[in-house]
C-alpha positions in Angstrom: 195.8 94.0 78.4 198.4 91.6 79.7 197.9 87.9 79.4 197.3 85.9 82.5 200.0 83.2 82.7 197.6 80.6 84.2 195.3 80.9 81.1 198.1 80.1 78.6 198.3 76.5 77.5 200.9 74.7 75.4 200.2 74.0 71.7 202.4 72.5 69.0 202.9 74.6 65.9 204.5 73.3 62.7 205.9 75.4 59.9 204.9 74.9 56.3 207.8 73.9 54.1 208.1 73.5 50.4 209.2 70.0 49.3 210.6 69.5 45.7 210.3 66.0 44.2 213.1 64.6 42.0 210.9 65.3 38.9 210.6 69.0 39.9 207.1 68.9 41.3 206.7 71.0 44.5 204.2 70.8 47.3 203.8 72.0 50.8 203.8 69.9 54.0 204.4 70.3 57.7 207.9 70.5 59.0 208.3 67.4 61.2 210.1 69.4 63.9 207.4 71.6 65.5 207.8 73.9 68.4 205.6 74.7 71.4 203.8 78.0 71.9 201.7 79.1 74.9 198.4 80.6 74.0 194.9 81.3 75.3 192.6 79.8 72.6 188.9 80.8 72.4 186.1 80.5 69.8 186.0 83.5 67.5 183.0 85.8 67.7 181.8 89.4 67.4 180.5 91.6 64.7 183.9 92.3 63.0 184.7 88.6 62.8 181.3 87.9 61.2 182.1 90.5 58.6 185.6 89.0 58.0 184.8 85.3 57.9 181.0 85.0 57.4 179.9 81.4 57.4 183.5 80.2 58.0 183.3 81.7 61.5 182.1 78.4 63.0 185.6 77.0 62.0 187.6 79.9 63.4 189.4 80.1 66.8 191.1 83.2 68.3 194.3 82.8 70.2 196.1 85.3 72.4 199.9 84.8 72.2 202.7 86.8 73.9 204.9 89.1 71.8 208.1 87.3 70.7 206.4 84.0 70.0 207.7 82.3 66.8 204.5 82.0 64.7 203.7 82.9 61.1 200.7 82.8 58.8 200.1 79.4 57.2 201.7 77.6 60.2 199.7 74.5 61.3 198.8 73.8 64.9 197.5 70.9 67.0 194.7 72.4 69.0 192.3 69.5 69.6 194.4 66.6 68.4 197.4 64.8 69.9 200.8 66.2 68.9 201.7 63.1 67.0 198.8 63.5 64.6 198.2 65.8 61.6 197.6 69.4 62.8 193.9 70.3 62.8 194.2 74.2 62.5 196.1 76.6 60.4 197.0 80.2 61.1 195.1 82.6 58.8 195.8 86.0 60.4 198.1 87.6 63.0 197.3 91.0 64.4 199.8 92.7 66.7 198.5 94.6 69.8 200.6 96.5 72.3 201.5 93.5 74.5 200.4 90.4 72.6 199.4 88.9 69.2 195.9 88.0 68.3 196.1 84.9 66.0 193.2 83.5 64.0 193.2 79.8 63.4 190.9 78.1 60.9 190.0 74.4 61.0 191.7 72.4 58.3 189.0 70.4 56.5 190.1 67.2 54.8 
């Protein structure tokens, strides 16, 4: 299956970086320099997804992304919020198909 170019929309993705405080405490935050990916984002569904995520399925989106896109698990993405705000989804799984990646995003609950 090839991805239809007119279905791909731009989304900002931010890497997770580990920050070390002067006292030695470490924590994760988003890299302020994000990059844009083009993806076809849809609500997740299906029998397999129900088995994988159960009740969390309501908070899962599936994105179809072209091969060669720079994306990793635990990256954060701005799907339904403006790019200058805190990302609202995180990457929980990436599956490679022949011509594209299938990426699962989970809503970040604060």
